[in-house]
KEKE-3310 file (N, C-alpha, C; in steps of 0.2 Angstrom, whole numbers, plus 5000, padded with zeros to 4 digits):
npx = (5674:5671:5685:5689:5695:5706:5713:5726:5728:5741:5755:5760:5763:5750:5744:5752:5749:5736:5737:5745:5735:5724:5731:5736:5727:5713:5701:5699:5702:5711:5726:5728:5732:5743:5747:5758:5767:5780:5794:5802:5792:5784:5793:5795:5781:5781:5790:5784:5770:5769:5759:5749:5747:5757:5760:5763:5753:5738:5726:5727:5722:5708:5705:5706:5699:5698:5698:5687:5686:5693:5705:5709:5722:5730:5739:5729:5726:5724:5713:5700:5702:5705:5694:5683:5688:5688:5675:5668:5675:5668:5671:5664:5665:5672:5685:5689:5702:5700:5702:5688:5689:5695:5689:5674:5670:5676:5670:5658:5659:5662:5650:5641:5646:5645:5632:5626:5630:5625:5622:5634:5646:5653:5665:5671:5686:5683:5689:5686:5673:5673:5678:5678:5676:5670:5659:5652:5650:5642:5630:5626:5622:5612:5603:5599:5607:5615:5605:5597:5608:5620:5633:5647:5664:5679:5696:5710:5727:5741:5756:5771:5781:5793:5798:5800:5795:5781:5778:5781:5771:5759:5753:5748:5739:5727:5725:5725:5713:5705:5712:5714:5703:5691:5689:5684:5673:5665:5663:5656:5644:5639:5637:5627:5617:5615:5619:5631:5626:5630:5647:5662:5679:5696:5714:5731:5748:5759:5770:5777:5785:5786:5774:5766:5769:5762:5749:5743:5739:5744:5738:5722:5705:5688:5672:5654:5637:5625:5611:5601:5603:5614:5629:5645:5663:5678:5696:5712:5729:5746:5757:5760:5769:5770:5765:5753:5736:5719:5706:5688:5672:5655:5643:5628:5610:5608:5620:5637:5649:5666:5679:5695:5705:5718:5729:5735:5748:5750:5748:5758:5765:5777:5788:5799:5812:5809:5795:5779:5775:5767:5767:5762:5753:5763:5760:5746:5742:5745:5736:5724:5724:5717:5705:5708:5709:5696:5689:5692:5689:5675:5673:5675:5665:5654:5655:5653:5640:5633:5629:5626:5640:5646:5651:5648:5647:5639:5643:5657:5656:5649:5658:5669:5662:5659:5672:5677:5670:5673:5687:5686:5680:5690:5701:5697:5691:5678:5660:5652:5637:5628)
npy = (5319:5320:5319:5330:5326:5332:5335:5343:5350:5356:5367:5379:5397:5402:5390:5383:5392:5389:5375:5376:5382:5373:5363:5368:5377:5375:5368:5350:5346:5338:5338:5328:5323:5328:5336:5339:5344:5349:5344:5349:5357:5346:5340:5350:5350:5337:5339:5349:5345:5331:5323:5309:5304:5307:5314:5316:5315:5321:5314:5303:5308:5308:5295:5292:5286:5290:5304:5318:5329:5340:5352:5363:5372:5375:5382:5394:5390:5376:5374:5371:5358:5350:5352:5346:5333:5329:5329:5320:5309:5307:5314:5323:5335:5350:5363:5376:5387:5403:5410:5400:5394:5399:5404:5405:5394:5385:5387:5384:5371:5366:5369:5361:5348:5350:5353:5340:5332:5325:5330:5338:5349:5363:5376:5392:5402:5416:5426:5438:5439:5435:5444:5452:5466:5469:5461:5467:5480:5476:5472:5484:5491:5483:5485:5498:5509:5518:5523:5522:5513:5521:5522:5512:5510:5502:5498:5490:5488:5480:5476:5483:5472:5460:5462:5451:5440:5444:5444:5431:5425:5429:5422:5411:5415:5419:5432:5449:5455:5444:5438:5447:5457:5450:5447:5459:5462:5452:5455:5467:5462:5455:5465:5473:5464:5462:5461:5466:5477:5486:5488:5498:5501:5506:5503:5497:5494:5500:5500:5487:5482:5470:5463:5467:5458:5447:5451:5457:5467:5480:5490:5495:5502:5501:5505:5502:5500:5493:5481:5485:5498:5504:5512:5506:5506:5500:5499:5494:5489:5483:5488:5495:5506:5508:5498:5486:5489:5493:5500:5504:5510:5514:5523:5531:5537:5542:5542:5536:5523:5519:5510:5503:5515:5516:5503:5499:5490:5490:5498:5507:5523:5532:5547:5558:5569:5567:5567:5561:5544:5528:5511:5501:5486:5473:5464:5455:5444:5446:5457:5451:5440:5434:5431:5421:5411:5411:5407:5394:5388:5390:5381:5369:5369:5368:5355:5348:5352:5351:5361:5376:5383:5400:5406:5401:5389:5396:5409:5409:5406:5417:5427:5424:5424:5438:5444:5440:5448:5460:5461:5462:5474:5483:5480:5482:5495:5498:5500:5488:5479:5469)
npz = (5732:5715:5703:5689:5674:5663:5646:5636:5621:5613:5618:5618:5621:5626:5629:5638:5649:5651:5655:5667:5674:5675:5681:5694:5699:5699:5708:5712:5699:5686:5677:5665:5653:5640:5625:5612:5597:5598:5605:5615:5623:5627:5636:5645:5650:5656:5666:5674:5677:5678:5670:5666:5653:5639:5624:5606:5597:5594:5593:5601:5613:5611:5611:5625:5638:5650:5651:5654:5647:5633:5629:5617:5611:5601:5586:5576:5563:5564:5572:5567:5561:5571:5581:5573:5571:5584:5588:5579:5584:5595:5607:5620:5627:5625:5625:5615:5609:5602:5585:5580:5567:5550:5539:5530:5525:5533:5546:5543:5540:5553:5560:5554:5559:5572:5574:5572:5583:5598:5615:5616:5623:5619:5622:5618:5617:5621:5632:5638:5642:5654:5663:5678:5679:5667:5668:5678:5673:5662:5669:5675:5663:5659:5669:5666:5670:5661:5653:5638:5627:5616:5611:5609:5613:5610:5613:5609:5611:5608:5616:5610:5599:5593:5577:5568:5575:5575:5561:5558:5565:5560:5548:5553:5562:5558:5555:5558:5562:5565:5574:5585:5585:5585:5598:5604:5595:5600:5613:5611:5604:5615:5625:5618:5613:5601:5582:5570:5558:5548:5542:5542:5539:5541:5540:5540:5537:5548:5557:5556:5543:5537:5537:5526:5516:5520:5518:5529:5543:5555:5562:5565:5562:5566:5561:5566:5563:5574:5573:5581:5582:5590:5590:5586:5589:5585:5589:5585:5589:5585:5591:5603:5612:5625:5633:5636:5632:5636:5635:5637:5634:5637:5631:5634:5634:5647:5655:5656:5656:5660:5656:5663:5659:5658:5656:5670:5679:5691:5708:5711:5709:5702:5704:5698:5692:5678:5678:5682:5683:5679:5678:5664:5660:5653:5643:5635:5642:5656:5658:5657:5665:5676:5670:5661:5670:5675:5665:5661:5673:5673:5661:5667:5677:5668:5664:5675:5679:5668:5660:5650:5641:5644:5634:5618:5604:5594:5597:5594:5581:5575:5578:5570:5557:5556:5556:5544:5535:5540:5538:5524:5522:5527:5520:5507:5507:5508:5512:5521:5520:5531)
capx = (5672:5674:5690:5688:5702:5707:5719:5726:5733:5745:5758:5763:5763:5744:5742:5755:5746:5730:5740:5746:5729:5722:5735:5737:5722:5706:5700:5696:5703:5718:5729:5729:5735:5746:5749:5761:5771:5786:5797:5804:5786:5782:5798:5793:5775:5782:5793:5779:5764:5769:5753:5749:5748:5761:5759:5764:5747:5732:5721:5728:5718:5701:5704:5708:5692:5699:5697:5681:5686:5699:5706:5713:5726:5735:5738:5722:5726:5723:5707:5694:5703:5704:5687:5679:5690:5686:5667:5667:5677:5665:5672:5658:5666:5678:5686:5694:5704:5698:5695:5687:5691:5699:5686:5667:5669:5679:5666:5652:5660:5662:5643:5638:5648:5643:5624:5624:5632:5620:5625:5640:5648:5659:5666:5676:5690:5683:5689:5684:5667:5674:5681:5673:5674:5665:5653:5649:5647:5636:5624:5624:5619:5606:5599:5598:5611:5616:5599:5598:5615:5621:5640:5652:5670:5683:5702:5714:5733:5746:5763:5775:5785:5799:5795:5802:5790:5775:5777:5780:5765:5753:5750:5745:5734:5720:5726:5725:5706:5702:5716:5713:5697:5685:5688:5681:5666:5662:5661:5651:5638:5638:5634:5621:5613:5614:5624:5632:5622:5635:5654:5667:5685:5702:5720:5737:5754:5762:5776:5781:5784:5786:5767:5764:5770:5757:5743:5740:5739:5747:5734:5716:5700:5682:5666:5649:5631:5622:5605:5597:5604:5620:5636:5652:5670:5684:5703:5717:5736:5751:5764:5759:5776:5771:5763:5746:5731:5713:5700:5682:5667:5649:5639:5621:5607:5608:5627:5642:5654:5672:5684:5703:5707:5725:5729:5740:5748:5752:5746:5764:5766:5784:5788:5806:5813:5806:5788:5775:5775:5765:5769:5756:5754:5767:5757:5739:5740:5746:5730:5718:5726:5711:5700:5710:5708:5690:5685:5694:5684:5669:5672:5675:5658:5649:5655:5650:5634:5630:5626:5628:5645:5645:5653:5646:5648:5636:5647:5663:5654:5647:5664:5673:5658:5660:5679:5678:5667:5677:5693:5685:5678:5695:5706:5694:5689:5670:5655:5649:5630:5627)
capy = (5324:5317:5323:5331:5325:5336:5335:5349:5350:5363:5369:5386:5402:5402:5383:5382:5395:5385:5369:5378:5383:5366:5359:5371:5383:5373:5362:5344:5345:5336:5338:5320:5322:5333:5335:5345:5342:5351:5340:5354:5358:5340:5339:5355:5347:5332:5341:5353:5342:5324:5319:5301:5304:5313:5312:5321:5314:5323:5308:5299:5311:5307:5289:5291:5285:5293:5311:5321:5335:5342:5359:5365:5377:5375:5389:5395:5386:5369:5373:5368:5351:5346:5351:5341:5326:5327:5328:5314:5303:5305:5318:5327:5341:5353:5370:5378:5394:5407:5409:5392:5394:5404:5405:5404:5386:5381:5388:5380:5363:5365:5370:5354:5343:5351:5352:5333:5329:5325:5330:5341:5355:5367:5382:5396:5406:5424:5426:5444:5439:5432:5449:5455:5473:5470:5459:5473:5485:5474:5472:5491:5493:5479:5488:5504:5515:5523:5524:5518:5513:5524:5521:5507:5511:5498:5498:5485:5489:5475:5479:5482:5467:5460:5462:5444:5436:5446:5442:5425:5423:5431:5417:5405:5418:5420:5439:5454:5456:5438:5436:5452:5461:5447:5448:5465:5461:5447:5460:5472:5457:5453:5471:5475:5459:5463:5460:5471:5478:5489:5489:5501:5501:5507:5501:5496:5492:5506:5498:5480:5482:5463:5461:5468:5452:5443:5454:5458:5474:5481:5495:5495:5505:5499:5508:5498:5501:5487:5481:5489:5505:5506:5513:5503:5508:5496:5501:5489:5490:5478:5491:5500:5507:5510:5492:5483:5495:5490:5504:5503:5515:5513:5529:5531:5543:5545:5542:5532:5518:5519:5504:5503:5520:5514:5496:5499:5483:5491:5505:5511:5529:5535:5554:5561:5575:5566:5567:5556:5538:5522:5506:5498:5479:5472:5460:5454:5439:5449:5461:5447:5434:5432:5429:5415:5406:5411:5404:5387:5386:5389:5375:5363:5369:5366:5348:5345:5354:5349:5367:5378:5388:5407:5408:5394:5388:5401:5415:5408:5406:5424:5431:5423:5427:5446:5445:5439:5454:5466:5461:5464:5481:5487:5480:5485:5502:5499:5499:5481:5479:5462)
capz = (5726:5708:5699:5682:5671:5657:5642:5632:5614:5611:5624:5617:5625:5630:5630:5644:5654:5653:5658:5673:5678:5676:5686:5700:5701:5699:5713:5709:5692:5685:5670:5665:5646:5637:5618:5608:5592:5600:5610:5621:5626:5631:5641:5650:5653:5660:5673:5678:5678:5678:5667:5664:5646:5636:5617:5600:5592:5597:5592:5607:5618:5609:5613:5631:5641:5657:5650:5654:5642:5630:5628:5611:5612:5596:5582:5573:5557:5566:5576:5563:5560:5578:5583:5569:5572:5591:5588:5575:5587:5601:5612:5621:5630:5622:5625:5610:5608:5596:5581:5578:5560:5546:5533:5530:5523:5539:5551:5541:5541:5560:5561:5551:5563:5579:5575:5571:5589:5604:5621:5616:5627:5616:5624:5614:5621:5621:5639:5640:5645:5661:5667:5683:5678:5662:5670:5682:5668:5659:5674:5675:5657:5659:5674:5664:5672:5656:5649:5631:5624:5610:5607:5613:5610:5613:5610:5610:5609:5610:5617:5604:5599:5589:5570:5566:5578:5573:5555:5557:5568:5556:5544:5557:5568:5556:5553:5563:5564:5567:5580:5590:5586:5587:5605:5605:5592:5605:5618:5608:5604:5622:5628:5615:5612:5594:5578:5566:5552:5543:5544:5538:5542:5538:5543:5536:5540:5551:5561:5555:5536:5534:5537:5519:5512:5523:5517:5535:5545:5562:5565:5562:5565:5562:5564:5564:5566:5575:5571:5586:5582:5594:5586:5589:5586:5587:5586:5588:5587:5588:5592:5608:5614:5633:5635:5634:5633:5633:5638:5635:5636:5635:5632:5633:5635:5654:5657:5653:5660:5657:5660:5661:5654:5656:5659:5674:5682:5698:5710:5712:5705:5702:5703:5699:5688:5673:5678:5686:5679:5682:5673:5661:5659:5648:5638:5636:5647:5662:5660:5657:5668:5680:5665:5658:5675:5676:5659:5663:5679:5669:5658:5672:5679:5663:5664:5681:5680:5661:5659:5644:5642:5644:5626:5616:5597:5590:5599:5590:5574:5574:5578:5563:5552:5557:5555:5537:5532:5542:5534:5517:5522:5529:5515:5500:5508:5507:5518:5521:5523:5533)
cpx = (5675:5679:5688:5695:5701:5714:5719:5730:5735:5748:5762:5763:5756:5742:5746:5752:5739:5731:5741:5739:5725:5725:5735:5731:5715:5705:5697:5697:5710:5720:5731:5733:5738:5748:5753:5766:5779:5789:5799:5798:5784:5787:5796:5787:5776:5785:5788:5773:5763:5762:5754:5750:5752:5762:5760:5758:5740:5726:5721:5723:5710:5699:5704:5701:5692:5697:5689:5680:5693:5700:5711:5716:5732:5734:5731:5721:5723:5716:5701:5695:5702:5697:5683:5681:5687:5679:5666:5670:5674:5666:5667:5660:5673:5679:5691:5696:5701:5703:5694:5689:5693:5695:5678:5666:5671:5674:5659:5652:5659:5654:5640:5639:5645:5635:5622:5627:5627:5625:5633:5641:5654:5659:5671:5679:5689:5683:5687:5677:5667:5677:5677:5672:5669:5659:5649:5646:5641:5630:5622:5619:5613:5601:5596:5601:5613:5610:5600:5605:5616:5628:5644:5659:5675:5690:5706:5722:5738:5752:5767:5780:5791:5796:5795:5797:5783:5773:5777:5774:5759:5750:5746:5739:5727:5720:5724:5718:5703:5705:5714:5706:5691:5684:5683:5674:5662:5659:5656:5644:5635:5634:5628:5616:5610:5619:5625:5628:5627:5642:5658:5673:5691:5708:5726:5743:5758:5769:5780:5780:5783:5778:5763:5763:5765:5750:5739:5741:5742:5742:5728:5710:5693:5676:5660:5643:5627:5614:5600:5599:5612:5625:5641:5658:5675:5690:5707:5724:5740:5757:5763:5766:5777:5768:5756:5741:5725:5707:5694:5677:5661:5645:5632:5617:5606:5615:5632:5646:5660:5677:5691:5705:5715:5726:5736:5741:5751:5749:5752:5764:5773:5785:5796:5806:5810:5799:5785:5774:5771:5764:5762:5758:5759:5765:5750:5738:5741:5740:5724:5719:5721:5706:5701:5708:5700:5686:5686:5689:5677:5667:5671:5667:5653:5649:5652:5643:5629:5626:5629:5634:5643:5647:5653:5649:5645:5641:5653:5662:5653:5653:5668:5669:5659:5667:5681:5676:5671:5683:5692:5683:5685:5700:5704:5691:5682:5666:5652:5642:5629:5620)
cpy = (5320:5322:5324:5331:5328:5334:5340:5347:5356:5366:5375:5391:5402:5395:5381:5385:5391:5379:5371:5379:5377:5363:5361:5375:5381:5367:5356:5343:5343:5336:5331:5319:5328:5332:5340:5341:5345:5348:5343:5355:5352:5339:5344:5353:5342:5334:5345:5350:5336:5321:5313:5300:5310:5310:5317:5320:5315:5318:5303:5301:5309:5299:5287:5292:5289:5301:5313:5326:5336:5349:5360:5371:5378:5381:5388:5391:5379:5368:5369:5360:5347:5346:5347:5334:5324:5325:5322:5308:5302:5310:5323:5333:5345:5361:5371:5385:5397:5408:5401:5390:5400:5407:5403:5396:5383:5381:5384:5373:5362:5365:5364:5349:5344:5350:5345:5329:5330:5326:5334:5348:5358:5374:5386:5401:5414:5426:5433:5445:5436:5438:5452:5462:5474:5467:5463:5478:5483:5474:5479:5493:5490:5482:5496:5510:5520:5525:5519:5518:5517:5522:5517:5508:5507:5498:5493:5486:5484:5479:5478:5476:5466:5458:5454:5439:5437:5444:5435:5421:5424:5426:5412:5408:5419:5428:5442:5454:5450:5436:5441:5455:5456:5446:5453:5465:5457:5451:5464:5468:5457:5459:5473:5470:5459:5461:5466:5472:5481:5489:5493:5502:5504:5505:5500:5494:5499:5505:5492:5479:5474:5460:5462:5462:5447:5445:5455:5466:5473:5486:5495:5499:5503:5502:5504:5502:5494:5487:5484:5496:5508:5507:5509:5505:5504:5498:5496:5491:5484:5481:5497:5501:5507:5503:5491:5488:5493:5493:5503:5508:5513:5519:5528:5537:5546:5545:5537:5528:5518:5513:5504:5508:5519:5507:5495:5492:5484:5497:5509:5517:5532:5542:5555:5567:5574:5567:5562:5550:5532:5517:5503:5490:5478:5468:5458:5449:5442:5453:5457:5440:5430:5429:5422:5409:5405:5406:5396:5384:5385:5383:5369:5363:5367:5358:5344:5346:5352:5355:5370:5383:5395:5409:5401:5394:5394:5408:5415:5409:5414:5429:5430:5426:5435:5447:5444:5445:5460:5467:5463:5471:5485:5486:5482:5492:5503:5498:5492:5481:5471:5460)
cpz = (5719:5705:5692:5679:5664:5652:5638:5627:5613:5618:5623:5623:5629:5632:5637:5650:5656:5656:5665:5677:5680:5681:5693:5702:5701:5703:5710:5702:5691:5677:5669:5658:5643:5630:5614:5602:5592:5605:5617:5625:5630:5636:5647:5654:5659:5667:5677:5681:5680:5676:5666:5657:5643:5629:5612:5596:5596:5597:5598:5613:5617:5612:5621:5635:5648:5657:5650:5649:5639:5629:5622:5611:5607:5592:5578:5567:5559:5570:5573:5563:5566:5581:5580:5571:5579:5591:5585:5579:5594:5607:5613:5624:5628:5624:5620:5611:5602:5591:5580:5571:5556:5540:5533:5529:5529:5544:5549:5541:5548:5562:5560:5556:5570:5580:5574:5578:5595:5610:5621:5620:5622:5618:5620:5618:5621:5629:5642:5644:5652:5666:5672:5682:5673:5664:5675:5678:5665:5663:5674:5669:5657:5664:5672:5667:5668:5652:5643:5628:5617:5606:5612:5609:5614:5609:5613:5607:5612:5611:5611:5605:5594:5582:5567:5568:5576:5566:5554:5561:5564:5552:5547:5562:5565:5553:5558:5566:5568:5574:5586:5591:5587:5595:5607:5601:5597:5610:5617:5607:5610:5626:5625:5613:5605:5590:5573:5560:5546:5546:5539:5542:5538:5542:5538:5540:5542:5554:5558:5547:5533:5534:5530:5515:5514:5521:5523:5537:5553:5566:5561:5566:5562:5565:5561:5567:5567:5574:5575:5587:5585:5589:5590:5585:5589:5585:5590:5585:5589:5590:5598:5612:5622:5636:5633:5636:5631:5636:5634:5637:5633:5636:5631:5635:5642:5658:5653:5658:5656:5661:5658:5657:5653:5660:5664:5678:5689:5701:5712:5707:5707:5700:5703:5694:5681:5672:5683:5681:5683:5676:5671:5661:5653:5642:5639:5642:5654:5664:5661:5661:5672:5675:5662:5663:5675:5671:5660:5668:5676:5665:5662:5675:5675:5663:5670:5682:5673:5659:5653:5645:5641:5636:5622:5608:5593:5591:5594:5583:5571:5573:5572:5557:5551:5554:5548:5533:5534:5539:5527:5518:5523:5522:5508:5501:5507:5513:5516:5524:5524:5533)
residu = (MET:LYS:ILE:THR:LYS:LEU:GLY:ILE:ILE:GLY:LEU:GLY:ARG:LEU:GLY:LEU:GLU:HIS:ALA:LYS:ASN:ILE:HIS:SER:ASN:ILE:PRO:ASP:THR:GLU:LEU:THR:ALA:VAL:CYS:SER:VAL:VAL:GLU:LYS:GLU:LEU:GLU:THR:ALA:ARG:THR:MET:PHE:SER:PRO:SER:MET:VAL:THR:SER:ASP:TYR:ARG:ASP:LEU:PHE:ALA:ASN:LYS:GLU:LEU:ASN:GLY:ILE:VAL:ILE:ALA:THR:ASN:SER:GLN:THR:HIS:ARG:LYS:ILE:ILE:CYS:GLU:ALA:VAL:LYS:ALA:GLY:VAL:LYS:ASN:ILE:TYR:THR:GLU:LYS:PRO:ILE:GLY:LEU:SER:GLN:ASP:GLU:ILE:ASP:GLU:ILE:LYS:SER:VAL:VAL:GLU:GLY:ALA:ASP:GLY:LEU:THR:LEU:GLN:VAL:GLY:TYR:ASN:HIS:ARG:PHE:ASP:LYS:ASN:LEU:MET:GLU:ALA:LYS:GLN:LYS:VAL:ASP:GLU:GLY:PHE:ILE:GLY:LYS:PRO:ILE:LEU:ILE:ARG:ILE:GLU:SER:ARG:ASP:GLN:ALA:GLY:ILE:GLU:GLU:PHE:ILE:VAL:LYS:PHE:SER:PRO:THR:SER:GLY:GLY:PHE:ILE:ALA:ASP:MET:MET:THR:HIS:ASP:TYR:ASP:THR:ALA:ARG:TRP:PHE:THR:GLY:SER:GLU:ALA:GLU:THR:ILE:TYR:GLY:VAL:GLY:GLY:VAL:TYR:ALA:TYR:LYS:GLY:LEU:LYS:ALA:CYS:ASN:ASP:MET:ASP:ASN:THR:SER:ILE:MET:MET:LYS:PHE:ARG:ASN:GLY:VAL:MET:VAL:ILE:LEU:THR:ALA:SER:ARG:ASN:SER:ALA:TYR:GLY:TYR:HIS:ALA:PRO:MET:GLU:ILE:PHE:GLY:THR:LYS:GLY:SER:ILE:ARG:ILE:GLY:ASP:TYR:SER:PHE:ASN:THR:ARG:ASN:VAL:TYR:SER:ASP:GLU:SER:GLY:VAL:ASN:GLN:ASN:CYS:SER:LYS:TRP:PHE:TYR:GLU:TYR:TRP:GLN:GLU:THR:TYR:LEU:ALA:GLU:MET:GLN:GLY:PHE:VAL:GLU:CYS:LEU:LYS:ASN:LYS:SER:GLU:PRO:ARG:VAL:ASN:PHE:THR:ASP:GLY:TYR:LYS:ALA:VAL:GLU:TRP:ALA:ILE:ARG:ALA:ASP:GLU:ALA:VAL:LYS:GLU:GLY:LYS:VAL:ILE:ASN:LEU)
# end
C-alpha cells in the first residue's frame, strides 16, 4: 500500500490535533514535514512525530517532492497568502482551515489563482459536514422525513474563556462571525441546498469588554431567509458558563429533527442535594473530535481516489462571502439583501 505523505503548516491548538491524527490515526499516512514559526511547537513536533522535515519556512514544504499534500493550520490572517503561494508553486493537494480569507478582495484573489490551476484538490475545514449525526439527519431530510423544510435553528456556544486570550485572538481570527458562525452557515447551505437571500442580525459585547477595541463581538443572533424560502436562525456565543453547547433543529411540514440538545461529554448523571447534573463538553474540539479525524481521512481519500472534497473551494468562498455581509448586517443594524 502506498504511503500518503503529508506536511502541516501551523502547530497551534488545532494544528497540533491535526498533526496527531495524521501521525497516529490514519492508516498508510505519514506526517513527513512540519512547519511553525514558534520554536517550542517545532520541538514538540520533533519529540512526538519524528518528521523527516522540520522547518520555520512554509515554502520549504512546497519544494518537498516527497509530499503528496499539505495541511494549512495557521492563523486566519495567513490563509490567503499561503494558499495562493502554494497553488502558484505547483502544490496540487491542499487542506486549509477556515476561513480561506478575511475580505472580498482576499477570497477573489484566491478564486483567480485556484481557477487557473489544473488538477487541484482544495479542501476547506468545515468539519461539521463530517459529523455522523448531522449526516444521518441530512439523509432523513433528503428522504422527506420532515416534509418540506421550514426552519433551521443552529446554536454555537463556546465555553467561557480567559478574556485576555479571547481579545488577543480576535484580530487574527477574522472576527466572531467568520470564525464561529461560518461553520453554521455552511451547515445551513448544506441542509437547504440554497443560499441566503436576506440577512438581519443583532449582537454586541456582553462579556469581554476588551473586544470593543477590536470592533468585534462575543454574542450574536442572525436571521435569514434563503432563496428556496427556508428560514434560518443562527445564534452564537463565546461565553457559555456551563461548557460547549451546539444544538440544532430542522423543522418541516411533517416533523422535525433535533440534534444535541445538550452537548454532554459523558453518559454519567450525578445526583445529590444540589440536584441532578450531567457534564457538558469543555471545549469545541472535545465535542467535534471525531469530525476532525474524519475530515482529514476524507482529505487523504481524495488524494488516493482523485475525488472531489466534501467541502470544496466554492463552499469556503461562499462562507466568507456571507460572513462579510452578515457582519455588516449586525454591526449596522440593517437588513442585507443578497
